[in-house]
FITOR-965088 format. One line per 5 residues: their letters; for each residue x, y, z of C-alpha. Coordinates in pm, whole numbers, plus 50000, padded with zeros to 5 digits. Layout:
A) X/Y/Z; ...
***
This chain:
MDTIK) 35686/72541/76288; 35542/72188/76282; 35313/72192/76587; 35260/71814/76599; 35634/71754/76566
QLKWR) 35698/71981/76865; 35426/71814/77072; 35591/71479/77000; 35926/71632/77102; 35781/71745/77434
YATKK) 35806/71522/77739; 35790/71568/78115; 36156/71654/78163; 36306/71453/78446; 36656/71605/78437
FDASK) 36739/71962/78341; 37077/72101/78239; 37142/72326/78539; 37405/72523/78345; 37158/72653/78086
TLPKP) 36931/72952/78138; 36631/73062/77937; 36692/73394/77760; 36469/73687/77852; 36270/73679/77522
KLDII) 36164/73320/77598; 36058/73416/77950; 35860/73707/77807; 35675/73469/77575; 35589/73243/77870
SQAFN) 35463/73540/78072; 35253/73673/77786; 35115/73325/77711; 35008/73293/78073; 34840/73633/78067
LTATS) 34659/73541/77744; 34531/73210/77880; 34155/73167/77859; 33981/73190/78196; 33615/73165/78291
FGLQT) 33448/73504/78235; 33799/73638/78165; 33826/73712/78537; 34189/73592/78577; 34186/73483/78939
IKLVV) 34521/73308/78887; 34876/73442/78897; 35215/73317/78783; 35511/73338/79020; 35846/73304/78839
VENKQ) 36122/73187/79072; 36470/73236/78930; 36687/73256/79242; 36854/72921/79309; 36902/72986/79680
TRIPL) 36530/73046/79717; 36463/72716/79543; 36687/72496/79760; 36427/72448/80041; 36158/72399/79776
VEASY) 36318/72069/79671; 36232/71909/80005; 35883/72057/79980; 35842/71882/79644; 35945/71535/79765
GQKQV) 36307/71570/79650; 36229/71636/79285; 36548/71804/79158; 36376/71966/78859; 36259/72236/79099
LDASH) 36622/72342/79152; 36799/72243/78830; 36553/72402/78587; 36634/72746/78452; 36323/72888/78620
LLVIC) 36048/72749/78839; 35697/72858/78748; 35446/72843/79032; 35085/72874/78923; 34878/73026/79202
IQDNI) 34519/73110/79277; 34381/73401/79475; 34291/73288/79825; 33953/73457/79772; 33755/73634/79501
ENTDI) 33620/73968/79617; 33347/74183/79463; 33619/74437/79387; 33789/74183/79158; 33473/74170/78952
TTYYN) 33409/74545/78944; 33773/74609/78848; 33743/74359/78564; 33432/74525/78423; 33589/74868/78464
NIKTI) 33875/74744/78246; 33626/74628/77984; 33464/74971/77990; 33801/75143/77950; 33951/74917/77684
RNTPE) 33640/74850/77473; 33442/75162/77556; 33144/74936/77636; 32842/75125/77775; 32754/75079/78143
TILKP) 32400/74978/78046; 32540/74667/77876; 32796/74578/78143; 32581/74630/78454; 32363/74315/78431
YREDL) 32665/74092/78357; 32861/74241/78646; 32573/74201/78890; 32508/73842/78781; 32873/73747/78830
IKMME) 32883/73910/79173; 32573/73716/79276; 32721/73392/79142; 33040/73437/79345; 32850/73538/79658
RKSIE) 32664/73205/79644; 32995/73017/79655; 33191/72944/79971; 33558/73043/79983; 33649/72677/79925
ERQKW) 33424/72666/79618; 33579/72987/79483; 33924/72839/79530; 33822/72519/79349; 33677/72733/79067
STNQA) 34009/72920/79040; 34207/72594/79052; 34019/72477/78742; 34147/72789/78567; 34501/72709/78682
YIALG) 34491/72377/78499; 34387/72554/78180; 34691/72781/78219; 34920/72483/78280; 34807/72313/77960
NLMTV) 34848/72634/77764; 35200/72693/77897; 35306/72335/77821; 35197/72372/77459; 35364/72712/77422
CAIEG) 35685/72575/77573; 35685/72284/77328; 35638/72516/77030; 35917/72743/77158; 36158/72453/77217
IDACP) 36148/72497/77594; 36156/72188/77815; 35907/72168/78101; 35780/71930/78366; 35423/71969/78498
MEGFL) 35408/71887/78868; 35130/71835/79122; 35350/71648/79368; 35453/71911/79620; 35343/72056/79953
PNKFD) 35149/72374/79872; 35145/72497/80233; 35525/72475/80253; 35565/72652/79919; 35329/72925/80034
EILKL) 35531/72966/80352; 35875/72968/80185; 35772/73205/79905; 35556/73413/80142; 35264/73388/79903
NEYGL) 35015/73483/80174; 35155/73836/80151; 35018/73846/79797; 34689/73679/79887; 34788/73370/79686
KSVLL) 34794/72991/79723; 35018/72767/79511; 34843/72488/79318; 35072/72374/79033; 35441/72379/78938
LPVGY) 35612/72396/78600; 35993/72392/78603; 36118/72516/78264; 36456/72519/78093; 36656/72279/77878
RAEDD) 36686/71902/77911; 37013/71745/78018; 37188/71546/77747; 37199/71239/77970; 36828/71241/78059
MFSSF) 36737/70895/77933; 36367/70980/77933; 36415/71225/77646; 36474/70939/77401; 36178/70726/77511
KKVRK) 35906/70678/77253; 35571/70831/77346; 35312/70584/77467; 34964/70685/77360; 34646/70505/77264
PIEET) 34566/70492/76892; 34399/70818/76794; 34088/70621/76692; 34040/70531/77059; 34068/70885/77191
VIKI) 33892/71091/76924; 33527/71016/76851; 33379/71156/76532; 33001/71188/76523
***
């Protein structure tokens, strides 16, 4: 697979073919790619909500300023953050390290305590902003994976998170929506798919020292 060729093929899909659906293996790759995304400390305070049901998505169009990609895409990916980060999230994470890597408690204890102290110094708003930064990392990762897999996608910030949270009942999961990524296959008549990419010369964006 020519990675650069696929990245040039990728574009923010404006019109999806509503008749086409991503096969399960492709969805599994997206899910695994999300789970493997790098996060600060490996804490994973973000979650991916995959919305397939079209009826559920109909009211989401209005909550995303009429952007039809939300409905016409094969699936709508909603990247969410935890509404808070509790000490139990941290202890559970380090317990997993102990189980999976068989790391001694004497090594893990100071790291666990330092991370708990760091989070306790942050307000809930600061914790949410910290998690939102991780969500953007996940978005970038998913966009690249989609391009390599030949999956069309459209990253979106333009929506009403509070309405999404209400419609999808995300508060029941302790989550807040922060980013959207409709995924599927481009429509043949989407004129934007044939537009040439507009980028600065690489010499202006990459500095070699």
